[in-house]
N, CA, C and O of each residue as an XYZ file, in Angstrom:
228
protein
N       0.853     -1.171      0.000
C       0.000      0.000      0.000
C       0.902      1.239      0.000
O       1.855      1.324      0.775
N       0.592      2.187     -0.872
C       1.418      3.384     -0.958
C       0.747      4.554     -0.267
O      -0.478      4.615     -0.156
N       1.566      5.477      0.192
C       1.057      6.689      0.826
C       0.723      7.708     -0.255
O       1.554      7.951     -1.130
N      -0.469      8.316     -0.227
C      -0.805      9.304     -1.249
C       0.104     10.521     -1.156
O       0.450     10.968     -0.062
N       0.482     11.048     -2.302
C       1.339     12.220     -2.348
C       0.503     13.480     -2.117
O      -0.615     13.572     -2.624
N       1.019     14.449     -1.364
C       0.278     15.684     -1.157
C       0.132     16.450     -2.468
O       1.021     16.408     -3.318
N      -0.982     17.144     -2.628
C      -1.231     17.914     -3.837
C      -0.833     19.363     -3.625
O      -0.641     19.809     -2.494
N      -0.710     20.095     -4.733
C      -0.383     21.518     -4.645
C      -1.454     22.205     -3.812
O      -2.643     21.947     -3.997
N      -1.053     23.061     -2.912
C      -1.991     23.725     -2.027
C      -2.223     22.973     -0.733
O      -2.915     23.462      0.160
N      -1.651     21.792     -0.627
C      -1.779     20.986      0.580
C      -1.032     21.677      1.717
O       0.118     22.075      1.533
N      -1.657     21.830      2.894
C      -0.977     22.499      3.993
C       0.305     21.815      4.450
O       1.106     22.424      5.158
N       0.514     20.558      4.058
C       1.746     19.862      4.439
C       2.942     20.347      3.626
O       4.086     20.107      4.013
N       2.695     21.027      2.504
C       3.776     21.467      1.632
C       4.212     22.901      1.878
O       5.174     23.355      1.258
N       3.546     23.624      2.753
C       3.885     25.032      2.995
C       4.342     25.214      4.436
O       4.000     24.408      5.302
N       5.112     26.265      4.699
C       5.536     26.528      6.077
C       4.317     26.737      6.983
O       3.281     27.228      6.535
N       4.448     26.370      8.234
C       3.305     26.422      9.154
C       2.759     27.827      9.355
O       1.588     27.985      9.700
N       3.589     28.863      9.144
C       3.075     30.222      9.310
C       2.209     30.668      8.130
O       1.636     31.757      8.169
N       2.104     29.845      7.081
C       1.255     30.159      5.938
C      -0.019     29.315      5.919
O      -0.825     29.429      4.996
N      -0.201     28.484      6.918
C      -1.379     27.622      7.005
C      -2.437     28.313      7.850
O      -2.136     28.882      8.899
N      -3.672     28.259      7.385
C      -4.794     28.827      8.119
C      -6.037     28.015      7.842
O      -5.968     26.955      7.219
N      -7.161     28.503      8.296
C      -8.421     27.795      8.095
C      -9.146     28.315      6.860
O      -9.148     29.515      6.584
N      -9.755     27.406      6.132
C     -10.581     27.758      4.981
C     -11.728     28.643      5.460
O     -12.306     28.399      6.520
N     -12.053     29.660      4.685
C     -13.112     30.596      5.066
C     -14.499     29.939      5.064
O     -15.412     30.438      5.722
N     -14.668     28.842      4.342
C     -15.980     28.191      4.292
C     -16.090     26.969      5.208
O     -17.012     26.877      6.019
N     -15.151     26.038      5.075
C     -15.296     24.769      5.812
C     -14.359     24.664      7.015
O     -14.471     23.723      7.800
N     -13.448     25.605      7.169
C     -12.508     25.664      8.293
C     -11.461     24.559      8.296
O     -10.833     24.308      9.325
N     -11.264     23.890      7.152
C     -10.193     22.906      7.038
C      -8.863     23.645      6.919
O      -8.832     24.800      6.495
N      -7.776     22.993      7.287
C      -6.463     23.613      7.141
C      -6.119     23.721      5.657
O      -6.323     22.783      4.887
N      -5.589     24.893      5.272
C      -5.197     25.098      3.880
C      -4.075     26.128      3.805
O      -3.757     26.787      4.795
N      -3.484     26.257      2.626
C      -2.441     27.261      2.375
C      -3.161     28.603      2.211
O      -3.627     28.939      1.122
N      -3.243     29.352      3.290
C      -4.042     30.574      3.304
C      -3.216     31.836      3.145
O      -3.689     32.794      2.533
N      -2.013     31.875      3.667
C      -1.219     33.100      3.693
C       0.038     32.961      2.853
O       0.476     31.851      2.550
N       0.616     34.099      2.479
C       1.866     34.099      1.733
C       1.646     33.897      0.249
O       0.508     33.877     -0.220
N       2.742     33.746     -0.497
C       2.647     33.567     -1.945
C       1.843     32.314     -2.303
O       2.128     31.229     -1.798
N       0.861     32.459     -3.153
C       0.038     31.330     -3.571
C      -1.063     30.984     -2.602
O      -1.792     30.016     -2.822
N      -1.206     31.751     -1.529
C      -2.239     31.466     -0.545
C      -3.627     31.807     -1.067
O      -3.770     32.603     -1.995
N      -4.636     31.211     -0.476
C      -6.012     31.424     -0.884
C      -6.883     31.277      0.355
O      -6.607     30.409      1.183
N      -7.926     32.090      0.514
C      -8.782     31.955      1.690
C      -9.644     30.689      1.675
O     -10.277     30.356      2.677
N      -9.668     29.984      0.534
C     -10.458     28.759      0.428
C      -9.544     27.554      0.226
O      -8.500     27.658     -0.418
N      -9.946     26.408      0.784
C      -9.218     25.164      0.527
C      -9.504     24.733     -0.912
O     -10.392     25.292     -1.555
N      -8.779     23.767     -1.414
C      -8.954     23.339     -2.799
C     -10.350     22.793     -3.066
O     -10.886     22.999     -4.154
N     -10.952     22.103     -2.103
C     -12.301     21.554     -2.288
C     -13.323     22.668     -2.422
O     -14.153     22.644     -3.331
N     -13.271     23.642     -1.525
C     -14.233     24.748     -1.565
C     -13.996     25.616     -2.788
O     -14.952     26.101     -3.394
N     -12.744     25.821     -3.161
C     -12.431     26.615     -4.338
C     -13.022     25.960     -5.591
O     -13.580     26.646     -6.447
N     -12.899     24.643     -5.695
C     -13.460     23.928     -6.844
C     -14.987     24.068     -6.878
O     -15.565     24.256     -7.949
N     -15.639     23.979     -5.722
C     -17.099     24.136     -5.682
C     -17.521     25.544     -6.089
O     -18.483     25.715     -6.837
N     -16.798     26.557     -5.593
C     -17.119     27.946     -5.932
C     -16.909     28.188     -7.422
O     -17.745     28.821     -8.069
N     -15.804     27.692     -7.974
C     -15.539     27.865     -9.402
C     -16.588     27.151    -10.248
O     -17.026     27.688    -11.266
N     -16.995     25.958     -9.847
C     -18.020     25.224    -10.587
C     -19.339     25.988    -10.575
O     -20.025     26.080    -11.593
N     -19.682     26.530     -9.425
C     -20.905     27.317     -9.298
C     -20.825     28.576    -10.156
O     -21.800     28.968    -10.798
N     -19.644     29.205    -10.157
C     -19.453     30.433    -10.933
C     -19.617     30.161    -12.429
O     -20.297     30.922    -13.118
N     -19.014     29.101    -12.936
C     -19.121     28.803    -14.371
C     -20.541     28.370    -14.723
O     -21.032     28.678    -15.809
N     -21.198     27.665    -13.821
C     -22.570     27.242    -14.074
C     -23.500     28.460    -14.125
O     -24.398     28.508    -14.966
N     -23.302     29.432    -13.248
C     -24.132     30.626    -13.188
C     -23.858     31.555    -14.367
O     -24.789     32.163    -14.896
N     -22.612     31.676    -14.786
C     -22.272     32.615    -15.855
C     -22.769     32.160    -17.226
O     -22.887     32.990    -18.128
N     -23.064     30.872    -17.414
C     -23.546     30.393    -18.707
C     -25.047     30.556    -18.866
O     -25.572     30.371    -19.964
N     -25.747     30.898    -17.796
C     -27.210     31.053    -17.876
C     -27.596     32.485    -17.945
O     -28.783     32.802    -18.017
């Protein structure tokens, strides 16, 4: 059994001072510093999907 590799934006890949809570679900994510985002990758994907779905109508 292999260990899954962390993905880009994974809080395990950034320094601890750049990790914070997602603004929506409060999961740990790369929130601060270069490349930081207030949303975790899951919430960001949901928001983007909703945005593209809304903009086509």
